[in-house]
PDB file of N, CA, C and O in Angstrom:
ATOM      1  N   MET A   1      -2.784 -38.116   7.426  1.00  0.00           N
ATOM      2  CA  MET A   1      -2.854 -36.796   8.010  1.00  0.00           C
ATOM      3  C   MET A   1      -1.773 -36.635   9.079  1.00  0.00           C
ATOM      4  O   MET A   1      -1.107 -35.600   9.121  1.00  0.00           O
ATOM      5  N   VAL A   2      -1.591 -37.609   9.919  1.00  0.00           N
ATOM      6  CA  VAL A   2      -0.592 -37.510  10.983  1.00  0.00           C
ATOM      7  C   VAL A   2       0.799 -37.425  10.388  1.00  0.00           C
ATOM      8  O   VAL A   2       1.639 -36.674  10.884  1.00  0.00           O
ATOM      9  N   VAL A   3       1.056 -38.192   9.321  1.00  0.00           N
ATOM     10  CA  VAL A   3       2.368 -38.158   8.692  1.00  0.00           C
ATOM     11  C   VAL A   3       2.650 -36.776   8.125  1.00  0.00           C
ATOM     12  O   VAL A   3       3.742 -36.242   8.318  1.00  0.00           O
ATOM     13  N   SER A   4       1.682 -36.187   7.428  1.00  0.00           N
ATOM     14  CA  SER A   4       1.910 -34.858   6.863  1.00  0.00           C
ATOM     15  C   SER A   4       2.052 -33.807   7.949  1.00  0.00           C
ATOM     16  O   SER A   4       2.847 -32.878   7.811  1.00  0.00           O
ATOM     17  N   ALA A   5       1.299 -33.941   9.018  1.00  0.00           N
ATOM     18  CA  ALA A   5       1.412 -32.992  10.130  1.00  0.00           C
ATOM     19  C   ALA A   5       2.778 -33.099  10.783  1.00  0.00           C
ATOM     20  O   ALA A   5       3.370 -32.089  11.164  1.00  0.00           O
ATOM     21  N   ALA A   6       3.276 -34.312  10.912  1.00  0.00           N
ATOM     22  CA  ALA A   6       4.599 -34.505  11.513  1.00  0.00           C
ATOM     23  C   ALA A   6       5.679 -33.878  10.641  1.00  0.00           C
ATOM     24  O   ALA A   6       6.626 -33.285  11.157  1.00  0.00           O
ATOM     25  N   ALA A   7       5.545 -34.002   9.339  1.00  0.00           N
ATOM     26  CA  ALA A   7       6.530 -33.414   8.429  1.00  0.00           C
ATOM     27  C   ALA A   7       6.439 -31.896   8.414  1.00  0.00           C
ATOM     28  O   ALA A   7       7.460 -31.215   8.316  1.00  0.00           O
ATOM     29  N   ALA A   8       5.235 -31.362   8.511  1.00  0.00           N
ATOM     30  CA  ALA A   8       5.043 -29.914   8.433  1.00  0.00           C
ATOM     31  C   ALA A   8       5.351 -29.215   9.751  1.00  0.00           C
ATOM     32  O   ALA A   8       5.658 -28.023   9.760  1.00  0.00           O
ATOM     33  N   GLY A   9       5.274 -29.931  10.850  1.00  0.00           N
ATOM     34  CA  GLY A   9       5.474 -29.329  12.170  1.00  0.00           C
ATOM     35  C   GLY A   9       6.744 -28.513  12.294  1.00  0.00           C
ATOM     36  O   GLY A   9       6.681 -27.350  12.693  1.00  0.00           O
ATOM     37  N   PRO A  10       7.900 -29.083  11.966  1.00  0.00           N
ATOM     38  CA  PRO A  10       9.139 -28.299  12.080  1.00  0.00           C
ATOM     39  C   PRO A  10       9.161 -27.055  11.193  1.00  0.00           C
ATOM     40  O   PRO A  10       9.718 -26.025  11.573  1.00  0.00           O
ATOM     41  N   LEU A  11       8.557 -27.154  10.019  1.00  0.00           N
ATOM     42  CA  LEU A  11       8.491 -25.995   9.120  1.00  0.00           C
ATOM     43  C   LEU A  11       7.681 -24.869   9.755  1.00  0.00           C
ATOM     44  O   LEU A  11       8.115 -23.717   9.760  1.00  0.00           O
ATOM     45  N   PHE A  12       6.516 -25.198  10.286  1.00  0.00           N
ATOM     46  CA  PHE A  12       5.674 -24.186  10.914  1.00  0.00           C
ATOM     47  C   PHE A  12       6.308 -23.634  12.189  1.00  0.00           C
ATOM     48  O   PHE A  12       6.112 -22.468  12.529  1.00  0.00           O
ATOM     49  N   ALA A  13       7.061 -24.466  12.884  1.00  0.00           N
ATOM     50  CA  ALA A  13       7.712 -24.017  14.114  1.00  0.00           C
ATOM     51  C   ALA A  13       8.747 -22.934  13.830  1.00  0.00           C
ATOM     52  O   ALA A  13       9.049 -22.123  14.706  1.00  0.00           O
ATOM     53  N   GLN A  14       9.294 -22.913  12.615  1.00  0.00           N
ATOM     54  CA  GLN A  14      10.299 -21.909  12.256  1.00  0.00           C
ATOM     55  C   GLN A  14       9.675 -20.594  11.795  1.00  0.00           C
ATOM     56  O   GLN A  14      10.344 -19.561  11.780  1.00  0.00           O
ATOM     57  N   ALA A  15       8.408 -20.628  11.424  1.00  0.00           N
ATOM     58  CA  ALA A  15       7.752 -19.418  10.909  1.00  0.00           C
ATOM     59  C   ALA A  15       7.373 -18.496  12.066  1.00  0.00           C
ATOM     60  O   ALA A  15       6.892 -18.958  13.100  1.00  0.00           O
ATOM     61  N   PRO A  16       7.588 -17.207  11.892  1.00  0.00           N
ATOM     62  CA  PRO A  16       7.184 -16.267  12.944  1.00  0.00           C
ATOM     63  C   PRO A  16       5.665 -16.315  13.150  1.00  0.00           C
ATOM     64  O   PRO A  16       4.903 -16.326  12.183  1.00  0.00           O
ATOM     65  N   ILE A  17       5.241 -16.344  14.387  1.00  0.00           N
ATOM     66  CA  ILE A  17       3.815 -16.453  14.714  1.00  0.00           C
ATOM     67  C   ILE A  17       3.027 -15.295  14.113  1.00  0.00           C
ATOM     68  O   ILE A  17       1.883 -15.481  13.698  1.00  0.00           O
ATOM     69  N   LYS A  18       3.612 -14.115  14.060  1.00  0.00           N
ATOM     70  CA  LYS A  18       2.917 -12.962  13.472  1.00  0.00           C
ATOM     71  C   LYS A  18       2.660 -13.189  11.983  1.00  0.00           C
ATOM     72  O   LYS A  18       1.630 -12.766  11.459  1.00  0.00           O
ATOM     73  N   THR A  19       3.581 -13.845  11.314  1.00  0.00           N
ATOM     74  CA  THR A  19       3.409 -14.142   9.890  1.00  0.00           C
ATOM     75  C   THR A  19       2.257 -15.115   9.691  1.00  0.00           C
ATOM     76  O   THR A  19       1.438 -14.943   8.788  1.00  0.00           O
ATOM     77  N   LEU A  20       2.198 -16.131  10.534  1.00  0.00           N
ATOM     78  CA  LEU A  20       1.121 -17.112  10.430  1.00  0.00           C
ATOM     79  C   LEU A  20      -0.233 -16.458  10.700  1.00  0.00           C
ATOM     80  O   LEU A  20      -1.200 -16.714   9.983  1.00  0.00           O
ATOM     81  N   GLY A  21      -0.305 -15.627  11.716  1.00  0.00           N
ATOM     82  CA  GLY A  21      -1.558 -14.941  12.040  1.00  0.00           C
ATOM     83  C   GLY A  21      -1.964 -13.952  10.964  1.00  0.00           C
ATOM     84  O   GLY A  21      -3.149 -13.821  10.658  1.00  0.00           O
ATOM     85  N   ALA A  22      -1.002 -13.260  10.391  1.00  0.00           N
ATOM     86  CA  ALA A  22      -1.295 -12.262   9.356  1.00  0.00           C
ATOM     87  C   ALA A  22      -1.888 -12.910   8.112  1.00  0.00           C
ATOM     88  O   ALA A  22      -2.667 -12.280   7.397  1.00  0.00           O
ATOM     89  N   HIS A  23      -1.530 -14.149   7.850  1.00  0.00           N
ATOM     90  CA  HIS A  23      -2.078 -14.859   6.690  1.00  0.00           C
ATOM     91  C   HIS A  23      -3.599 -14.968   6.807  1.00  0.00           C
ATOM     92  O   HIS A  23      -4.320 -14.624   5.871  1.00  0.00           O
ATOM     93  N   GLY A  24      -4.083 -15.443   7.944  1.00  0.00           N
ATOM     94  CA  GLY A  24      -5.525 -15.597   8.154  1.00  0.00           C
ATOM     95  C   GLY A  24      -6.255 -14.273   8.160  1.00  0.00           C
ATOM     96  O   GLY A  24      -7.340 -14.162   7.590  1.00  0.00           O
ATOM     97  N   VAL A  25      -5.680 -13.271   8.793  1.00  0.00           N
ATOM     98  CA  VAL A  25      -6.302 -11.941   8.829  1.00  0.00           C
ATOM     99  C   VAL A  25      -6.362 -11.365   7.424  1.00  0.00           C
ATOM    100  O   VAL A  25      -7.358 -10.746   7.050  1.00  0.00           O
ATOM    101  N   GLY A  26      -5.310 -11.562   6.646  1.00  0.00           N
ATOM    102  CA  GLY A  26      -5.295 -11.071   5.272  1.00  0.00           C
ATOM    103  C   GLY A  26      -6.393 -11.698   4.427  1.00  0.00           C
ATOM    104  O   GLY A  26      -7.066 -11.006   3.663  1.00  0.00           O
ATOM    105  N   LEU A  27      -6.574 -13.012   4.562  1.00  0.00           N
ATOM    106  CA  LEU A  27      -7.633 -13.680   3.816  1.00  0.00           C
ATOM    107  C   LEU A  27      -9.009 -13.195   4.267  1.00  0.00           C
ATOM    108  O   LEU A  27      -9.893 -12.959   3.443  1.00  0.00           O
ATOM    109  N   ALA A  28      -9.183 -13.048   5.572  1.00  0.00           N
ATOM    110  CA  ALA A  28     -10.465 -12.556   6.087  1.00  0.00           C
ATOM    111  C   ALA A  28     -10.740 -11.149   5.564  1.00  0.00           C
ATOM    112  O   ALA A  28     -11.874 -10.825   5.211  1.00  0.00           O
ATOM    113  N   ASN A  29      -9.710 -10.320   5.515  1.00  0.00           N
ATOM    114  CA  ASN A  29      -9.896  -8.963   5.009  1.00  0.00           C
ATOM    115  C   ASN A  29     -10.153  -8.947   3.501  1.00  0.00           C
ATOM    116  O   ASN A  29     -10.868  -8.078   3.002  1.00  0.00           O
ATOM    117  N   ASP A  30      -9.576  -9.896   2.781  1.00  0.00           N
ATOM    118  CA  ASP A  30      -9.912 -10.019   1.353  1.00  0.00           C
ATOM    119  C   ASP A  30     -11.405 -10.306   1.193  1.00  0.00           C
ATOM    120  O   ASP A  30     -12.071  -9.704   0.350  1.00  0.00           O
ATOM    121  N   LEU A  31     -11.924 -11.223   2.002  1.00  0.00           N
ATOM    122  CA  LEU A  31     -13.354 -11.540   1.930  1.00  0.00           C
ATOM    123  C   LEU A  31     -14.185 -10.339   2.365  1.00  0.00           C
ATOM    124  O   LEU A  31     -15.197 -10.020   1.742  1.00  0.00           O
ATOM    125  N   ARG A  32     -13.760  -9.681   3.425  1.00  0.00           N
ATOM    126  CA  ARG A  32     -14.482  -8.484   3.871  1.00  0.00           C
ATOM    127  C   ARG A  32     -14.577  -7.463   2.734  1.00  0.00           C
ATOM    128  O   ARG A  32     -15.641  -6.889   2.501  1.00  0.00           O
ATOM    129  N   SER A  33     -13.465  -7.237   2.026  1.00  0.00           N
ATOM    130  CA  SER A  33     -13.457  -6.290   0.903  1.00  0.00           C
ATOM    131  C   SER A  33     -14.432  -6.727  -0.181  1.00  0.00           C
ATOM    132  O   SER A  33     -15.199  -5.913  -0.696  1.00  0.00           O
ATOM    133  N   GLN A  34     -14.404  -8.010  -0.526  1.00  0.00           N
ATOM    134  CA  GLN A  34     -15.280  -8.518  -1.574  1.00  0.00           C
ATOM    135  C   GLN A  34     -16.752  -8.404  -1.195  1.00  0.00           C
ATOM    136  O   GLN A  34     -17.616  -8.259  -2.060  1.00  0.00           O
ATOM    137  N   LEU A  35     -17.026  -8.471   0.097  1.00  0.00           N
ATOM    138  CA  LEU A  35     -18.413  -8.378   0.565  1.00  0.00           C
ATOM    139  C   LEU A  35     -18.812  -6.954   0.938  1.00  0.00           C
ATOM    140  O   LEU A  35     -19.941  -6.721   1.371  1.00  0.00           O
ATOM    141  N   GLY A  36     -17.893  -5.998   0.775  1.00  0.00           N
ATOM    142  CA  GLY A  36     -18.198  -4.605   1.092  1.00  0.00           C
ATOM    143  C   GLY A  36     -18.217  -4.311   2.580  1.00  0.00           C
ATOM    144  O   GLY A  36     -18.920  -3.405   3.027  1.00  0.00           O
ATOM    145  N   LEU A  37     -17.453  -5.068   3.349  1.00  0.00           N
ATOM    146  CA  LEU A  37     -17.399  -4.876   4.800  1.00  0.00           C
ATOM    147  C   LEU A  37     -16.125  -4.144   5.191  1.00  0.00           C
ATOM    148  O   LEU A  37     -15.157  -4.114   4.431  1.00  0.00           O
ATOM    149  N   ASP A  38     -16.132  -3.556   6.378  1.00  0.00           N
ATOM    150  CA  ASP A  38     -14.939  -2.901   6.905  1.00  0.00           C
ATOM    151  C   ASP A  38     -13.863  -3.935   7.204  1.00  0.00           C
ATOM    152  O   ASP A  38     -14.159  -5.088   7.517  1.00  0.00           O
ATOM    153  N   GLN A  39     -12.618  -3.505   7.103  1.00  0.00           N
ATOM    154  CA  GLN A  39     -11.492  -4.370   7.432  1.00  0.00           C
ATOM    155  C   GLN A  39     -11.507  -4.692   8.917  1.00  0.00           C
ATOM    156  O   GLN A  39     -12.062  -3.940   9.718  1.00  0.00           O
ATOM    157  N   GLY A  40     -10.896  -5.813   9.280  1.00  0.00           N
ATOM    158  CA  GLY A  40     -10.864  -6.232  10.669  1.00  0.00           C
ATOM    159  C   GLY A  40      -9.465  -6.624  11.100  1.00  0.00           C
ATOM    160  O   GLY A  40      -8.507  -6.516  10.334  1.00  0.00           O
ATOM    161  N   THR A  41      -9.362  -7.074  12.323  1.00  0.00           N
ATOM    162  CA  THR A  41      -8.061  -7.453  12.878  1.00  0.00           C
ATOM    163  C   THR A  41      -7.987  -8.926  13.249  1.00  0.00           C
ATOM    164  O   THR A  41      -7.009  -9.369  13.851  1.00  0.00           O
ATOM    165  N   THR A  42      -9.018  -9.686  12.892  1.00  0.00           N
ATOM    166  CA  THR A  42      -9.035 -11.107  13.218  1.00  0.00           C
ATOM    167  C   THR A  42      -9.287 -11.932  11.951  1.00  0.00           C
ATOM    168  O   THR A  42      -9.794 -11.408  10.959  1.00  0.00           O
ATOM    169  N   PRO A  43      -8.937 -13.210  11.987  1.00  0.00           N
ATOM    170  CA  PRO A  43      -9.196 -14.077  10.841  1.00  0.00           C
ATOM    171  C   PRO A  43     -10.606 -14.661  10.840  1.00  0.00           C
ATOM    172  O   PRO A  43     -10.891 -15.600  10.097  1.00  0.00           O
ATOM    173  N   VAL A  44     -11.479 -14.114  11.663  1.00  0.00           N
ATOM    174  CA  VAL A  44     -12.829 -14.649  11.831  1.00  0.00           C
ATOM    175  C   VAL A  44     -13.866 -13.607  11.425  1.00  0.00           C
ATOM    176  O   VAL A  44     -13.771 -12.438  11.801  1.00  0.00           O
ATOM    177  N   LEU A  45     -14.853 -14.045  10.657  1.00  0.00           N
ATOM    178  CA  LEU A  45     -15.992 -13.189  10.297  1.00  0.00           C
ATOM    179  C   LEU A  45     -17.244 -13.837  10.849  1.00  0.00           C
ATOM    180  O   LEU A  45     -17.380 -15.061  10.836  1.00  0.00           O
ATOM    181  N   SER A  46     -18.140 -13.026  11.326  1.00  0.00           N
ATOM    182  CA  SER A  46     -19.457 -13.484  11.748  1.00  0.00           C
ATOM    183  C   SER A  46     -20.475 -12.672  10.970  1.00  0.00           C
ATOM    184  O   SER A  46     -20.525 -11.447  11.078  1.00  0.00           O
ATOM    185  N   LEU A  47     -21.289 -13.371  10.182  1.00  0.00           N
ATOM    186  CA  LEU A  47     -22.259 -12.704   9.327  1.00  0.00           C
ATOM    187  C   LEU A  47     -23.671 -13.086   9.736  1.00  0.00           C
ATOM    188  O   LEU A  47     -23.930 -14.256  10.020  1.00  0.00           O
ATOM    189  N   PRO A  48     -24.583 -12.135   9.773  1.00  0.00           N
ATOM    190  CA  PRO A  48     -25.969 -12.456  10.113  1.00  0.00           C
ATOM    191  C   PRO A  48     -26.534 -13.496   9.145  1.00  0.00           C
ATOM    192  O   PRO A  48     -26.263 -13.463   7.945  1.00  0.00           O
ATOM    193  N   ASP A  49     -27.320 -14.414   9.691  1.00  0.00           N
ATOM    194  CA  ASP A  49     -27.938 -15.469   8.878  1.00  0.00           C
ATOM    195  C   ASP A  49     -29.266 -15.861   9.518  1.00  0.00           C
ATOM    196  O   ASP A  49     -29.452 -16.993   9.962  1.00  0.00           O
ATOM    197  N   CYS A  50     -30.180 -14.898   9.553  1.00  0.00           N
ATOM    198  CA  CYS A  50     -31.439 -15.074  10.271  1.00  0.00           C
ATOM    199  C   CYS A  50     -32.241 -16.284   9.801  1.00  0.00           C
ATOM    200  O   CYS A  50     -32.870 -16.962  10.613  1.00  0.00           O
ATOM    201  N   ASP A  51     -32.226 -16.559   8.504  1.00  0.00           N
ATOM    202  CA  ASP A  51     -33.038 -17.665   7.993  1.00  0.00           C
ATOM    203  C   ASP A  51     -32.233 -18.938   7.715  1.00  0.00           C
ATOM    204  O   ASP A  51     -32.801 -19.938   7.276  1.00  0.00           O
ATOM    205  N   GLY A  52     -30.937 -18.915   7.962  1.00  0.00           N
ATOM    206  CA  GLY A  52     -30.100 -20.095   7.757  1.00  0.00           C
ATOM    207  C   GLY A  52     -29.674 -20.320   6.318  1.00  0.00           C
ATOM    208  O   GLY A  52     -29.031 -21.325   6.016  1.00  0.00           O
ATOM    209  N   SER A  53     -30.020 -19.402   5.422  1.00  0.00           N
ATOM    210  CA  SER A  53     -29.716 -19.606   4.004  1.00  0.00           C
ATOM    211  C   SER A  53     -28.217 -19.531   3.706  1.00  0.00           C
ATOM    212  O   SER A  53     -27.725 -20.267   2.851  1.00  0.00           O
ATOM    213  N   LYS A  54     -27.488 -18.657   4.395  1.00  0.00           N
ATOM    214  CA  LYS A  54     -26.045 -18.571   4.170  1.00  0.00           C
ATOM    215  C   LYS A  54     -25.366 -19.868   4.582  1.00  0.00           C
ATOM    216  O   LYS A  54     -24.489 -20.364   3.875  1.00  0.00           O
ATOM    217  N   ALA A  55     -25.765 -20.414   5.714  1.00  0.00           N
ATOM    218  CA  ALA A  55     -25.179 -21.680   6.173  1.00  0.00           C
ATOM    219  C   ALA A  55     -25.471 -22.794   5.180  1.00  0.00           C
ATOM    220  O   ALA A  55     -24.581 -23.585   4.866  1.00  0.00           O
ATOM    221  N   GLN A  56     -26.684 -22.870   4.687  1.00  0.00           N
ATOM    222  CA  GLN A  56     -27.057 -23.911   3.729  1.00  0.00           C
ATOM    223  C   GLN A  56     -26.284 -23.754   2.434  1.00  0.00           C
ATOM    224  O   GLN A  56     -25.794 -24.740   1.885  1.00  0.00           O
ATOM    225  N   THR A  57     -26.167 -22.537   1.939  1.00  0.00           N
ATOM    226  CA  THR A  57     -25.457 -22.282   0.689  1.00  0.00           C
ATOM    227  C   THR A  57     -23.977 -22.636   0.826  1.00  0.00           C
ATOM    228  O   THR A  57     -23.406 -23.275  -0.058  1.00  0.00           O
ATOM    229  N   CYS A  58     -23.364 -22.227   1.920  1.00  0.00           N
ATOM    230  CA  CYS A  58     -21.948 -22.540   2.136  1.00  0.00           C
ATOM    231  C   CYS A  58     -21.729 -24.043   2.247  1.00  0.00           C
ATOM    232  O   CYS A  58     -20.801 -24.581   1.642  1.00  0.00           O
ATOM    233  N   THR A  59     -22.562 -24.713   3.001  1.00  0.00           N
ATOM    234  CA  THR A  59     -22.430 -26.161   3.156  1.00  0.00           C
ATOM    235  C   THR A  59     -22.592 -26.864   1.816  1.00  0.00           C
ATOM    236  O   THR A  59     -21.844 -27.793   1.511  1.00  0.00           O
ATOM    237  N   ALA A  60     -23.558 -26.432   1.015  1.00  0.00           N
ATOM    238  CA  ALA A  60     -23.783 -27.036  -0.301  1.00  0.00           C
ATOM    239  C   ALA A  60     -22.579 -26.835  -1.221  1.00  0.00           C
ATOM    240  O   ALA A  60     -22.321 -27.662  -2.096  1.00  0.00           O
ATOM    241  N   ALA A  61     -21.840 -25.739  -1.027  1.00  0.00           N
ATOM    242  CA  ALA A  61     -20.656 -25.450  -1.838  1.00  0.00           C
ATOM    243  C   ALA A  61     -19.406 -26.149  -1.308  1.00  0.00           C
ATOM    244  O   ALA A  61     -18.325 -26.001  -1.877  1.00  0.00           O
ATOM    245  N   GLY A  62     -19.550 -26.914  -0.218  1.00  0.00           N
ATOM    246  CA  GLY A  62     -18.416 -27.623   0.355  1.00  0.00           C
ATOM    247  C   GLY A  62     -17.573 -26.794   1.298  1.00  0.00           C
ATOM    248  O   GLY A  62     -16.428 -27.144   1.582  1.00  0.00           O
ATOM    249  N   ILE A  63     -18.125 -25.704   1.784  1.00  0.00           N
ATOM    250  CA  ILE A  63     -17.413 -24.807   2.693  1.00  0.00           C
ATOM    251  C   ILE A  63     -17.785 -25.177   4.126  1.00  0.00           C
ATOM    252  O   ILE A  63     -18.964 -25.292   4.461  1.00  0.00           O
ATOM    253  N   THR A  64     -16.774 -25.361   4.961  1.00  0.00           N
ATOM    254  CA  THR A  64     -17.013 -25.667   6.363  1.00  0.00           C
ATOM    255  C   THR A  64     -17.112 -24.359   7.140  1.00  0.00           C
ATOM    256  O   THR A  64     -16.160 -23.581   7.200  1.00  0.00           O
ATOM    257  N   ILE A  65     -18.270 -24.134   7.725  1.00  0.00           N
ATOM    258  CA  ILE A  65     -18.515 -22.939   8.535  1.00  0.00           C
ATOM    259  C   ILE A  65     -19.183 -23.389   9.828  1.00  0.00           C
ATOM    260  O   ILE A  65     -19.587 -24.544   9.963  1.00  0.00           O
ATOM    261  N   ALA A  66     -19.291 -22.488  10.752  1.00  0.00           N
ATOM    262  CA  ALA A  66     -20.066 -22.751  11.966  1.00  0.00           C
ATOM    263  C   ALA A  66     -21.324 -21.898  11.885  1.00  0.00           C
ATOM    264  O   ALA A  66     -21.279 -20.746  11.455  1.00  0.00           O
ATOM    265  N   SER A  67     -22.425 -22.465  12.297  1.00  0.00           N
ATOM    266  CA  SER A  67     -23.680 -21.740  12.272  1.00  0.00           C
ATOM    267  C   SER A  67     -24.293 -21.799  13.666  1.00  0.00           C
ATOM    268  O   SER A  67     -24.615 -22.870  14.181  1.00  0.00           O
ATOM    269  N   ARG A  68     -24.445 -20.613  14.264  1.00  0.00           N
ATOM    270  CA  ARG A  68     -25.052 -20.550  15.587  1.00  0.00           C
ATOM    271  C   ARG A  68     -25.552 -19.136  15.839  1.00  0.00           C
ATOM    272  O   ARG A  68     -25.049 -18.169  15.268  1.00  0.00           O
ATOM    273  N   ALA A  69     -26.532 -19.040  16.689  1.00  0.00           N
ATOM    274  CA  ALA A  69     -27.088 -17.745  17.094  1.00  0.00           C
ATOM    275  C   ALA A  69     -27.475 -16.886  15.891  1.00  0.00           C
ATOM    276  O   ALA A  69     -27.230 -15.680  15.868  1.00  0.00           O
ATOM    277  N   ARG A  70     -28.082 -17.527  14.894  1.00  0.00           N
ATOM    278  CA  ARG A  70     -28.569 -16.834  13.697  1.00  0.00           C
ATOM    279  C   ARG A  70     -27.459 -16.089  12.962  1.00  0.00           C
ATOM    280  O   ARG A  70     -27.661 -14.990  12.444  1.00  0.00           O
ATOM    281  N   ALA A  71     -26.277 -16.718  12.929  1.00  0.00           N
ATOM    282  CA  ALA A  71     -25.126 -16.161  12.227  1.00  0.00           C
ATOM    283  C   ALA A  71     -24.254 -17.296  11.701  1.00  0.00           C
ATOM    284  O   ALA A  71     -24.303 -18.416  12.210  1.00  0.00           O
ATOM    285  N   VAL A  72     -23.459 -16.997  10.682  1.00  0.00           N
ATOM    286  CA  VAL A  72     -22.446 -17.939  10.226  1.00  0.00           C
ATOM    287  C   VAL A  72     -21.094 -17.392  10.647  1.00  0.00           C
ATOM    288  O   VAL A  72     -20.847 -16.186  10.604  1.00  0.00           O
ATOM    289  N   ARG A  73     -20.234 -18.298  11.050  1.00  0.00           N
ATOM    290  CA  ARG A  73     -18.887 -17.939  11.483  1.00  0.00           C
ATOM    291  C   ARG A  73     -17.922 -18.554  10.485  1.00  0.00           C
ATOM    292  O   ARG A  73     -17.921 -19.767  10.272  1.00  0.00           O
ATOM    293  N   ILE A  74     -17.105 -17.712   9.877  1.00  0.00           N
ATOM    294  CA  ILE A  74     -16.115 -18.142   8.905  1.00  0.00           C
ATOM    295  C   ILE A  74     -14.749 -17.809   9.492  1.00  0.00           C
ATOM    296  O   ILE A  74     -14.477 -16.658   9.834  1.00  0.00           O
ATOM    297  N   ALA A  75     -13.894 -18.817   9.607  1.00  0.00           N
ATOM    298  CA  ALA A  75     -12.574 -18.613  10.191  1.00  0.00           C
ATOM    299  C   ALA A  75     -11.504 -19.092   9.215  1.00  0.00           C
ATOM    300  O   ALA A  75     -11.564 -20.217   8.718  1.00  0.00           O
ATOM    301  N   PHE A  76     -10.539 -18.241   8.948  1.00  0.00           N
ATOM    302  CA  PHE A  76      -9.435 -18.583   8.058  1.00  0.00           C
ATOM    303  C   PHE A  76      -8.242 -19.060   8.876  1.00  0.00           C
ATOM    304  O   PHE A  76      -7.942 -18.528   9.944  1.00  0.00           O
ATOM    305  N   HIS A  77      -7.574 -20.073   8.345  1.00  0.00           N
ATOM    306  CA  HIS A  77      -6.438 -20.690   9.025  1.00  0.00           C
ATOM    307  C   HIS A  77      -5.245 -20.754   8.081  1.00  0.00           C
ATOM    308  O   HIS A  77      -5.332 -20.319   6.933  1.00  0.00           O
ATOM    309  N   LEU A  78      -4.169 -21.279   8.549  1.00  0.00           N
ATOM    310  CA  LEU A  78      -2.927 -21.355   7.798  1.00  0.00           C
ATOM    311  C   LEU A  78      -3.098 -22.050   6.454  1.00  0.00           C
ATOM    312  O   LEU A  78      -2.475 -21.648   5.472  1.00  0.00           O
ATOM    313  N   TRP A  79      -3.916 -23.067   6.394  1.00  0.00           N
ATOM    314  CA  TRP A  79      -4.067 -23.865   5.173  1.00  0.00           C
ATOM    315  C   TRP A  79      -5.028 -23.254   4.158  1.00  0.00           C
ATOM    316  O   TRP A  79      -5.135 -23.761   3.041  1.00  0.00           O
ATOM    317  N   ASN A  80      -5.724 -22.188   4.513  1.00  0.00           N
ATOM    318  CA  ASN A  80      -6.653 -21.559   3.566  1.00  0.00           C
ATOM    319  C   ASN A  80      -5.897 -20.723   2.539  1.00  0.00           C
ATOM    320  O   ASN A  80      -4.779 -20.268   2.782  1.00  0.00           O
ATOM    321  N   THR A  81      -6.538 -20.531   1.382  1.00  0.00           N
ATOM    322  CA  THR A  81      -5.925 -19.818   0.259  1.00  0.00           C
ATOM    323  C   THR A  81      -6.888 -18.760  -0.285  1.00  0.00           C
ATOM    324  O   THR A  81      -8.038 -18.669   0.144  1.00  0.00           O
ATOM    325  N   THR A  82      -6.400 -17.972  -1.228  1.00  0.00           N
ATOM    326  CA  THR A  82      -7.264 -16.984  -1.872  1.00  0.00           C
ATOM    327  C   THR A  82      -8.384 -17.666  -2.659  1.00  0.00           C
ATOM    328  O   THR A  82      -9.454 -17.088  -2.849  1.00  0.00           O
ATOM    329  N   GLU A  83      -8.138 -18.888  -3.113  1.00  0.00           N
ATOM    330  CA  GLU A  83      -9.198 -19.634  -3.797  1.00  0.00           C
ATOM    331  C   GLU A  83     -10.360 -19.910  -2.844  1.00  0.00           C
ATOM    332  O   GLU A  83     -11.519 -19.914  -3.258  1.00  0.00           O
ATOM    333  N   ASP A  84     -10.051 -20.140  -1.576  1.00  0.00           N
ATOM    334  CA  ASP A  84     -11.110 -20.345  -0.572  1.00  0.00           C
ATOM    335  C   ASP A  84     -11.921 -19.064  -0.391  1.00  0.00           C
ATOM    336  O   ASP A  84     -13.144 -19.113  -0.263  1.00  0.00           O
ATOM    337  N   VAL A  85     -11.243 -17.927  -0.380  1.00  0.00           N
ATOM    338  CA  VAL A  85     -11.936 -16.639  -0.264  1.00  0.00           C
ATOM    339  C   VAL A  85     -12.908 -16.472  -1.431  1.00  0.00           C
ATOM    340  O   VAL A  85     -14.065 -16.098  -1.238  1.00  0.00           O
ATOM    341  N   ASP A  86     -12.427 -16.752  -2.638  1.00  0.00           N
ATOM    342  CA  ASP A  86     -13.277 -16.618  -3.822  1.00  0.00           C
ATOM    343  C   ASP A  86     -14.460 -17.581  -3.791  1.00  0.00           C
ATOM    344  O   ASP A  86     -15.569 -17.228  -4.191  1.00  0.00           O
ATOM    345  N   LEU A  87     -14.218 -18.790  -3.316  1.00  0.00           N
ATOM    346  CA  LEU A  87     -15.293 -19.784  -3.204  1.00  0.00           C
ATOM    347  C   LEU A  87     -16.392 -19.303  -2.242  1.00  0.00           C
ATOM    348  O   LEU A  87     -17.582 -19.403  -2.543  1.00  0.00           O
ATOM    349  N   ILE A  88     -15.979 -18.791  -1.102  1.00  0.00           N
ATOM    350  CA  ILE A  88     -16.933 -18.300  -0.110  1.00  0.00           C
ATOM    351  C   ILE A  88     -17.690 -17.090  -0.655  1.00  0.00           C
ATOM    352  O   ILE A  88     -18.912 -17.005  -0.533  1.00  0.00           O
ATOM    353  N   GLU A  89     -16.960 -16.167  -1.251  1.00  0.00           N
ATOM    354  CA  GLU A  89     -17.601 -14.965  -1.794  1.00  0.00           C
ATOM    355  C   GLU A  89     -18.633 -15.347  -2.850  1.00  0.00           C
ATOM    356  O   GLU A  89     -19.733 -14.796  -2.873  1.00  0.00           O
ATOM    357  N   GLY A  90     -18.288 -16.273  -3.709  1.00  0.00           N
ATOM    358  CA  GLY A  90     -19.221 -16.723  -4.730  1.00  0.00           C
ATOM    359  C   GLY A  90     -20.465 -17.365  -4.139  1.00  0.00           C
ATOM    360  O   GLY A  90     -21.573 -17.174  -4.641  1.00  0.00           O
ATOM    361  N   ALA A  91     -20.278 -18.116  -3.085  1.00  0.00           N
ATOM    362  CA  ALA A  91     -21.431 -18.778  -2.448  1.00  0.00           C
ATOM    363  C   ALA A  91     -22.339 -17.769  -1.755  1.00  0.00           C
ATOM    364  O   ALA A  91     -23.557 -17.942  -1.730  1.00  0.00           O
ATOM    365  N   LEU A  92     -21.753 -16.721  -1.196  1.00  0.00           N
ATOM    366  CA  LEU A  92     -22.541 -15.743  -0.446  1.00  0.00           C
ATOM    367  C   LEU A  92     -23.178 -14.680  -1.329  1.00  0.00           C
ATOM    368  O   LEU A  92     -24.070 -13.964  -0.874  1.00  0.00           O
ATOM    369  N   ARG A  93     -22.751 -14.559  -2.564  1.00  0.00           N
ATOM    370  CA  ARG A  93     -23.327 -13.550  -3.470  1.00  0.00           C
ATOM    371  C   ARG A  93     -24.648 -14.013  -4.019  1.00  0.00           C
ATOM    372  O   ARG A  93     -25.279 -13.297  -4.796  1.00  0.00           O
TER     373      ARG A  93
END
């Protein structure tokens, strides 16, 4: 992991920060669209999960999420892809 991070560091340093941020927001908005939610301006979604079933379903599908305050938090990062969006959407449907 450290070796790959060291190799990727200079590449990411050359990318405009707005481009990197837009990637995560775009993926989050793709998921929002698939779930019938309004578009947002952040790469993070917080969905109600009163009974913990969304967290359990996502974890069982191999999706890393945060679960707190009766909600699941899904955050998209540079390494996430549209396949991740589809995986999450499938788990939440």
